[in-house]
Structure formats: C-alpha cells, structure tokens
C-alpha positions in Angstrom: 0.7 -13.1 14.1 0.6 -16.3 11.8 -0.9 -15.7 8.6 -4.3 -17.3 9.4 -4.7 -14.8 12.3 -3.5 -11.9 9.8 -5.9 -12.5 6.9 -8.5 -13.3 9.1 -7.6 -9.5 11.3 -7.5 -8.2 7.8 -10.9 -9.8 6.3 -12.6 -8.3 9.4 -11.1 -4.6 9.2 -9.7 -5.7 12.4 -12.6 -7.0 14.3 -11.2 -10.5 15.5 -9.7 -11.5 18.8 -6.4 -11.1 17.2 -6.9 -7.7 16.6 -5.9 -5.4 13.7 -3.0 -6.9 11.0 0.6 -6.3 11.6 0.8 -6.0 7.8 -0.9 -6.3 4.4 -1.2 -10.3 3.8 -0.1 -11.2 0.0 -1.5 -14.2 -2.0 1.0 -14.5 -4.8 -0.5 -17.6 -6.9 2.1 -19.6 -8.2 0.5 -22.7 -9.7 2.6 -23.6 -12.2 6.1 -22.5 -10.7 6.4 -25.8 -8.6 7.6 -27.1 -11.6 11.0 -25.3 -11.3 10.8 -27.0 -7.8 11.3 -30.4 -9.6 12.9 -29.4 -12.5 10.1 -30.6 -15.1 8.0 -28.6 -17.0 4.7 -28.1 -16.1 3.1 -31.1 -17.8 5.2 -33.5 -15.6 4.4 -31.6 -12.5 0.8 -31.2 -12.8 0.6 -35.1 -13.6 2.7 -35.5 -10.4 1.0 -37.2 -7.3 -0.6 -35.0 -4.9 2.4 -35.2 -1.9 4.9 -34.0 -4.7 2.7 -31.1 -5.5 2.3 -30.1 -2.4 6.0 -30.5 -1.5 6.8 -27.9 -4.3 4.2 -25.3 -2.9 5.3 -25.8 0.6 9.3 -25.4 -0.8 8.1 -22.2 -3.0 6.6 -20.6 -0.2 10.0 -21.1 1.8 12.1 -20.0 -1.0 10.0 -16.3 -1.2 10.9 -16.5 2.5 7.7 -17.8 3.9 6.3 -14.5 3.6 3.5 -15.6 1.5 0.4 -16.2 3.4 -1.2 -18.5 1.3 -0.7 -21.7 -0.5 -2.7 -22.9 -3.4 -4.5 -26.5 -3.1 -5.3 -26.4 -6.8 -3.0 -27.0 -9.6 -5.6 -25.4 -11.9 -9.3 -24.7 -12.4 -9.5 -25.9 -16.1 -9.7 -29.6 -14.0 -13.3 -29.0 -13.5 -14.4 -30.1 -16.5 -13.1 -33.6 -15.8 -15.6 -34.0 -13.6 -17.7 -34.4 -16.4 -15.7 -36.4 -18.3 -13.9 -34.2 -19.9 -10.0 -34.6 -20.6 -7.2 -32.2 -20.6 -4.9 -31.7 -23.3 -1.3 -29.9 -23.0 -0.5 -27.7 -26.6 2.1 -26.5 -24.7 4.8 -28.4 -22.3 4.7 -25.0 -19.7 1.3 -23.8 -19.7 -2.3 -24.6 -18.2 -3.8 -27.3 -20.0 -7.1 -26.9 -22.0 -10.2 -28.7 -22.5 -10.1 -31.6 -25.0 -13.4 -31.4 -26.5 -16.9 -30.1 -25.5 -19.2 -31.8 -23.9 -22.4 -30.1 -25.3 -22.0 -29.9 -28.8 -25.7 -29.0 -29.7 -28.1 -27.1 -27.3 -30.6 -30.1 -27.1 -27.8 -31.7 -25.5 -28.5 -29.7 -22.4 -31.9 -31.8 -22.1 -29.9 -35.5 -20.8 -27.1 -33.4 -18.7 -26.6 -34.8 -15.4 -25.1 -33.8 -12.4 -22.1 -35.6 -11.9 -19.7 -36.9 -8.9 -16.5 -34.9 -8.6 -15.1 -37.8 -6.9 -15.3 -39.9 -10.0 -12.6 -37.8 -11.5 -9.0 -39.0 -10.9 -7.7 -35.4 -11.5 -10.1 -33.7 -8.6 -9.5 -37.0 -6.5 -6.0 -35.9 -6.5 -7.0 -32.1 -5.7 -8.8 -32.9 -2.6 -5.6 -34.9 -1.6 -3.4 -32.1 -2.2 -5.8 -30.0 -0.2 -5.3 -31.8 2.9 -1.8 -32.8 2.5 -1.5 -28.9 2.8 -3.4 -28.7 5.3 -2.1 -31.4 7.7 1.2 -30.0 7.0 0.9 -25.9 7.0 -2.7 -25.4 7.4 -2.0 -24.7 10.8 -0.4 -21.1 10.2 -0.8 -20.7 6.2 -4.4 -20.2 4.5 -5.1 -23.2 1.9 -6.8 -21.8 -1.3 -9.6 -24.1 -3.0 -11.2 -22.8 -6.2 -13.9 -23.6 -8.6 -15.0 -22.5 -11.8 -18.1 -20.5 -10.9 -21.4 -21.9 -12.1 -22.4 -19.4 -14.1 -19.1 -19.7 -16.4 -19.0 -23.4 -16.0 -21.2 -23.9 -19.2 -18.7 -21.7 -21.3 -16.5 -25.1 -20.6 -18.4 -27.4 -21.6 -20.2 -25.9 -25.0 -17.4 -23.3 -25.4 -17.5 -19.7 -25.1 -19.2 -18.5 -28.3 -22.3 -21.0 -27.9 -22.8 -20.2 -24.1 -22.9 -16.2 -25.3 -25.3 -17.2 -27.9 -27.5 -19.0 -25.6 -27.5 -15.8 -22.9 -28.2 -13.1 -25.7 -31.2 -14.9 -27.4 -34.1 -15.2 -25.7 -35.5 -18.0 -27.2 -32.3 -20.5 -26.5 -32.0 -18.9 -22.9 -35.6 -19.3 -21.8 -35.3 -22.8 -23.4 -31.9 -24.1 -22.2 -30.8 -21.9 -19.5 -32.4 -23.1 -15.9 -31.4 -26.4 -17.2 -27.9 -25.9 -17.7 -27.3 -23.7 -14.9 -29.4 -26.1 -12.3 -26.8 -28.7 -13.1 -23.8 -26.5 -13.0 -24.7 -24.9 -9.9 -25.5 -28.5 -8.2 -21.8 -29.5 -9.6 -19.9 -26.3 -7.6 -21.5 -26.8 -4.6 -21.0 -30.1 -4.2 -17.3 -29.8 -5.3 -16.8 -26.5 -3.4 -18.1 -28.6 -0.2 -15.4 -31.4 -1.0 -12.9 -29.0 -1.1 -14.0 -27.5 2.7 -14.1 -30.8 3.8 -10.4 -31.5 2.5 -9.2 -28.8 4.5 -9.1 -25.7 2.4 -9.9 -22.6 4.4 -11.1 -20.1 1.5 -12.5 -21.4 -1.8 -12.4 -18.8 -4.7 -15.0 -18.6 -7.3 -14.0 -17.7 -10.7 -16.4 -16.3 -12.9 -14.9 -14.6 -15.9 -18.3 -15.1 -17.8 -19.9 -13.0 -15.5 -17.7 -9.3 -15.4 -18.6 -6.1 -17.0 -15.7 -7.4 -19.7 -18.4 -9.6 -20.8 -21.7 -8.7 -19.6 -23.6 -5.1 -20.0 -25.1 -4.7 -16.3 -28.9 -5.3 -17.0 -27.8 -9.0 -18.3 -25.7 -9.3 -14.8 -28.1 -7.9 -12.4 -30.9 -10.3 -14.1 -29.0 -13.7 -14.8 -25.5 -13.6 -13.6 -26.3 -12.3 -9.9 -28.7 -14.9 -8.4 -26.3 -17.4 -9.8 -23.7 -15.8 -7.8 -25.3 -15.4 -4.6 -26.3 -19.0 -4.4 -23.3 -20.4 -5.3 -21.6 -18.4 -2.0 -24.2 -19.3 0.1 -23.5 -22.9 -0.9 -19.9 -22.7 -0.3 -19.9 -24.4 3.3 -17.0 -22.1 4.8 -15.4 -19.1 3.5 -15.8 -18.0 -0.4 -13.6 -15.3 -2.2 -15.7 -14.5 -5.6 -13.3 -13.6 -8.6 -14.6 -11.8 -11.8 -11.7 -12.8 -14.2 -12.1 -9.7 -15.7 -13.4 -5.9 -14.7 -15.6 -5.6 -11.7 -15.7 -2.4 -10.7 -18.7 -1.4 -12.7 -20.8 -3.8 -10.6 -19.1 -3.7 -7.3 -22.3 -2.1 -5.2 -23.7 -5.8 -5.9 -21.5 -7.4 -3.9 -22.0 -5.5 -0.4 -24.3 -8.2 1.1 -23.7 -11.5 -0.8 -21.5 -13.4 1.7 -18.3 -13.7 0.5 -15.3 -12.4 2.6 -13.1 -11.3 -0.2 -13.9 -9.9 -3.6 -10.8 -10.0 -6.5 -10.2 -7.2 -8.7 -8.2 -7.2 -11.9 -5.8 -4.5 -13.1 -8.8 -2.5 -14.5 -10.7 -2.4 -11.6 -9.4 1.0 -9.0 -9.0 -0.3 -5.6 -9.3 3.1 -4.3 -12.7 3.4 -5.7 -14.0 -0.3 -4.9 -12.9 0.3 -1.5 -14.7 3.7 -0.7 -17.8 2.2 -2.3 -18.1 -1.1 -0.2 -16.7 0.3 3.2 -15.7 -2.3 5.4 -18.7 -4.5 4.2 -16.4 -6.9 1.7 -12.1 -7.2 1.6 -10.4 -6.7 -1.5 -7.4 -9.2 -3.3 -5.4 -7.6 -6.0 -4.5 -6.6 -8.3 -0.8 -6.5 -9.6 -1.5 -7.7 -13.4 -0.4 -11.2 -13.7 0.5 -11.3 -17.7 2.7 -8.0 -17.5 4.7 -9.5 -14.7 6.4 -11.3 -17.1 8.2 -8.6 -19.1 8.6 -5.9 -16.3 11.7 -5.6 -13.9 11.7 -6.3 -10.4 12.1 -2.7 -9.9 8.8 -2.3 -12.0 6.8 -5.3 -10.3 7.8 -3.3 -6.6 6.3 -0.1 -8.2 3.0 -1.2 -8.9 2.9 -3.5 -5.8 3.6 -0.5 -3.6 0.6 1.6 -5.7 -1.7 -1.1 -4.6 -0.7 -1.0 -1.1 -1.3 2.9 -1.0 -4.7 2.6 -2.8 -6.3 -0.6 -0.5 -4.3 -0.9 2.8 -5.9 2.1 4.4 -8.7 0.8 7.1 -7.4 -2.6 6.4 -9.5 -5.3 4.3 -6.9 -5.4 1.9 -4.5 -8.7 0.6 -1.7 -7.9 -2.1 -1.9 -10.7 -5.1 -1.4 -10.8 -8.6 -4.9 -10.5 -10.7 -6.0 -13.9 -11.4 -6.2 -16.5 -12.3 -2.3 -17.5 -11.6 1.0 -16.1 -12.3 2.2 -17.5 -16.0 5.4 -19.9 -16.0 7.7 -17.3 -17.0 7.1 -14.8 -14.5 11.0 -14.7 -13.0 11.2 -15.8 -9.6 12.7 -12.5 -8.6 9.2 -10.6 -9.7 7.4 -13.0 -7.3 10.0 -11.9 -4.9 9.4 -8.3 -5.1 5.8 -8.9 -5.3 5.9 -10.6 -2.1 8.6 -8.5 -0.2 6.8 -5.3 -0.8 4.3 -6.1 2.0 7.4 -6.2 4.3 9.0 -2.9 3.1 5.7 -0.8 2.4 2.5 -2.6 4.1 3.3 -2.9 7.6 0.5 -1.0 9.9 1.7 1.4 12.8 -0.2 0.4 15.6 0.7 3.7 16.9 -1.3 6.0 14.2 -4.8 5.8 13.0 -5.5 4.6 9.4 -6.0 8.1 8.4 -2.6 9.3 9.5 -1.0 6.4 7.6 -2.7 8.1 4.2 -1.0 11.6 4.9 2.4 10.6 6.2 5.1 8.8 4.3 4.5 5.8 7.1 3.5 3.3 4.6 6.9 1.9 5.1 8.1 0.2 8.8 
C-alpha cells in the first residue's frame, strides 16, 4: 500500500477499493527544514528556484525513511498576500517571512479593493511550479499538499489583526465593509486553490486562524465565519482540509457536513472527543504541539505521538501530524524522526482484529 492509497483508505474509513489502511498515515510539515538539505538559511532556501525546493522536500522525505505520506508543495502560507502586491520581509534568517506592510490602512480602502490574479505574483507562480514538480516526481505515491489562507482570515493579513477584529465586532463597520472584503477574499482564495489543484495538489489545506474558538465566540463563528468556510471548502475543485490554527473542538459539530475531507486539530483539542462527535463523517489530522517539539526529547516526542495515536487511530479516519502551521526550524531532525517512526511502531492496524479490540488490547504496536 503506497501513501496515496493509505491516506485515501484512512480518510474514507476503509471504504475504498484498497480496503482499510495498513497503518496510520503521518504528515510532518517540515517547510523550513529544507534549508538543512541545502546547508543555507531559511531565507536563502525560500528564495531558491522551485526545483531546488522540491529537491529538498523529497530529500527530507527520504531522510525520514520514506515514511511520511505527504510532501508540502508550499514554502509558506504567508506568501498568499503577495498576490495583492504586498512584499515579504525576513526579520530573522531562519524563520518564516512577515508581511512588510498593510494593504488596507483605512476602512475606506476596502471600497476600492479588487480581486487580483494570483498568477501575477512571482512567488505564487513559483509555488505552482513547486507543486507541479513534486506531483510529476513523486505524486504517484506521496500526497502533494497545497495550502491557502482561508478567506475569513485573509483580511487580517491585509489590514492587521486588530483592525479586522474591530471590523468584526463593530456592527456599523461590519455592516458597511464585511461583505465587500469577504467577497474579494473568497474570490481570490477560490482562484488560488483552483490553481494549486490544477498544478497537481492532491489536497489543499485552508488555514483559518481568525475563525477558531481561540478567537471567536460561538455565536460570531456560526453567524459570520461558518458560511464563509462552507463556501471556501466548496470552491476547492478537489479535496480540501480545514485548519483552524487554534482551538476548534467547541465548534466541531458544525464541520460534519461541510464537505472537507479532514479537520486539522490543535493540541488543545481532544482527539477522542472530536472523533466521537464526528463519527465517520470527517477525518482528523493532528495534533502534536509543534512549538513544544523544539524543546522535547525524542522520547517525549514519541510519547506525545503515541498518545495521539491511542486517541485517534481506532476505526480509522486519523492522520498523525504536528499541529499547524509548520514545524519551527529549530525542531531537531531526531524529534521529527520520533514523530514519524511512531506510526511504524504503534500505528499499525492488525487486520485480524476489529477496531474495538485494538482499543482494549496492547496491540497498537505491530
């Protein structure tokens, strides 16, 4: 069973021609670690041609024993703002870039905002080349991941978080400007996600940090964010996974029928609770803390990954991963290896036993 077959078997809860998965899939997200392959800074790595970035992502997969079931087709998600003409700055050589300015400085600027063409951004064109390169080289076996900033969160990248929150929670501003800016952002994300699918992404992750329970009360989420999320998922002409980039458990019931193939969980989300509430309607991905992996020992990283497997693997529908968005650059390769190896040691499914029996017997390991 190759990685694509395994992931499809997991996310369909065994309802594919390939049957049930042989083990839990694993998706580490080492976006910046490609710099280690080329012995350069992260900034230098992100500025490399698409082919060099693809070389590094494939090499990382091989360094990890070929166990990871996916490769990342995006260098970083912050780049989405470049489609609007904004630039990126590197304040630190080995970190993700930051937006170098705000497009919307006054709410009135929203009135003249237009949906740009992502293909006018050299950075985004390079990302499409990266996705295409990965798909042609290893996309017959490994899942190629794309990603977009979700439309409900994209305004915060164009005007700043505080201004976007002020607009959301001020009725007069919300009534005046919210529909306009979300129309632009929804149209942009729909175009950008479609281009990624056309380039070869198997799954597009919609990262939506402003819509999580860490940011919004349920009433605000249900009334204003949920309809946008539903339309954004439907607009992806392929498989979409949704990532709240924050706590999503309080809202998990709303995701049963939104059309995504998977929901990415954060460390604060209880895997077992989310799995019980969703049943076999939606796969789960997560949720080892990416920041704490920086200081954990390999043994502790394995322990946390093992706990996630115990909570998520029963009945299929689970992929082990770090919580989003990516692994910090200073997470050791040893810790990433421990996370990955955990699925081989503890995440194999015994074909002779029912899912329920795996829960009660010490047979998580092969």
